[in-house]
DRENDOBA-873958 format. One record per residue (C-alpha): residue number from 0; residue in one letter; x, y, z. Coordinates in nm, 4 decimals, always signed. Layout:
<sites>
num;residuo;c1;c2;c3
NUM;A;X;Y;Z
...
</sites>
This chain:
<sites>
num;residuo;c1;c2;c3
0;M;+8.0110;+9.5995;+8.8722
1;P;+8.0499;+9.7481;+9.2147
2;M;+8.3980;+9.7101;+9.4006
3;R;+8.4000;+9.4799;+9.6966
4;V;+8.5438;+9.5794;+9.9970
5;S;+8.7094;+9.3318;+10.2228
6;Q;+8.5548;+9.3425;+10.5837
7;H;+8.8797;+9.2276;+10.7533
8;Y;+9.2432;+9.2403;+10.6626
9;W;+9.5518;+9.1391;+10.8547
10;L;+9.9318;+9.2694;+10.8290
11;V;+10.1987;+9.0123;+10.9101
12;S;+10.5405;+9.0977;+10.9542
13;F;+10.8281;+8.8251;+10.9280
14;D;+11.1774;+8.7748;+11.0318
15;K;+11.4380;+8.4963;+10.9327
16;V;+11.2178;+8.2429;+11.1526
17;G;+10.8842;+8.3336;+11.0197
18;A;+10.5717;+8.5333;+11.1131
19;L;+10.6720;+8.7701;+11.3937
20;T;+10.3734;+8.9805;+11.4496
21;I;+9.9962;+8.9749;+11.3197
22;E;+9.7835;+9.2773;+11.3203
23;R;+9.4273;+9.2491;+11.2532
24;Y;+9.1779;+9.5018;+11.1354
25;A;+8.8138;+9.5276;+11.0610
26;L;+8.5929;+9.7860;+10.8905
27;S;+8.3870;+9.9609;+11.1330
28;G;+8.0435;+10.0104;+11.0068
29;R;+7.9446;+9.9841;+10.6301
30;T;+8.1693;+10.2669;+10.5177
31;G;+8.3491;+10.3644;+10.7974
32;P;+8.7270;+10.3429;+10.8426
33;Y;+8.9164;+10.0113;+10.9479
34;A;+8.9662;+9.9749;+11.3095
35;H;+9.2602;+9.7920;+11.5051
36;I;+9.1105;+9.5139;+11.6514
37;G;+9.4338;+9.3061;+11.7795
38;T;+9.8051;+9.2307;+11.7470
39;A;+9.9626;+8.8955;+11.8234
40;H;+10.3398;+8.8558;+11.8710
41;R;+10.5359;+8.5391;+11.8548
42;D;+10.6695;+8.6316;+12.2312
43;M;+10.3080;+8.6182;+12.3607
44;G;+10.2711;+8.2106;+12.3490
45;P;+10.2239;+7.9167;+12.1109
46;M;+9.8949;+8.0416;+11.9790
47;A;+9.9225;+8.2947;+11.6995
48;V;+9.5534;+8.3715;+11.6475
49;S;+9.2298;+8.2157;+11.7455
50;V;+8.9318;+8.4045;+11.5776
51;S;+8.5724;+8.3212;+11.4825
52;D;+8.4812;+8.6297;+11.2524
53;P;+8.4537;+8.6199;+10.9622
54;F;+8.5136;+8.2421;+11.0069
55;P;+8.6769;+8.0042;+11.2612
56;L;+9.0376;+7.9902;+11.2499
57;E;+9.3305;+7.9035;+11.4669
58;L;+9.7017;+7.9343;+11.3835
59;K;+10.0103;+7.8474;+11.5966
60;W;+10.3239;+8.0488;+11.5323
61;A;+10.4931;+7.6999;+11.4373
62;D;+10.2312;+7.6913;+11.1543
63;L;+10.3635;+8.0239;+11.0133
64;E;+10.7509;+7.9205;+11.0323
65;V;+10.9419;+7.9647;+10.7059
66;V;+11.2531;+7.8067;+10.8739
67;P;+11.1465;+7.5052;+11.1152
68;Q;+11.2913;+7.5243;+11.4450
69;Q;+11.5392;+7.2322;+11.5252
</sites>
């Protein structure tokens, strides 16, 4: 059975509050390397991610908190 390769991946870094940065990568071509397609940082506003590929998804930084803010 052939190995399946993910078309997209994200690297998420966390601090004591929750997600701090999200780096998004996508496969460039069928066999090409992954290309960086965006980085979001918690200081950039309330919306962490709003994407439509590979499927529609919107996440707010508050959704990614491990310790809810008071």
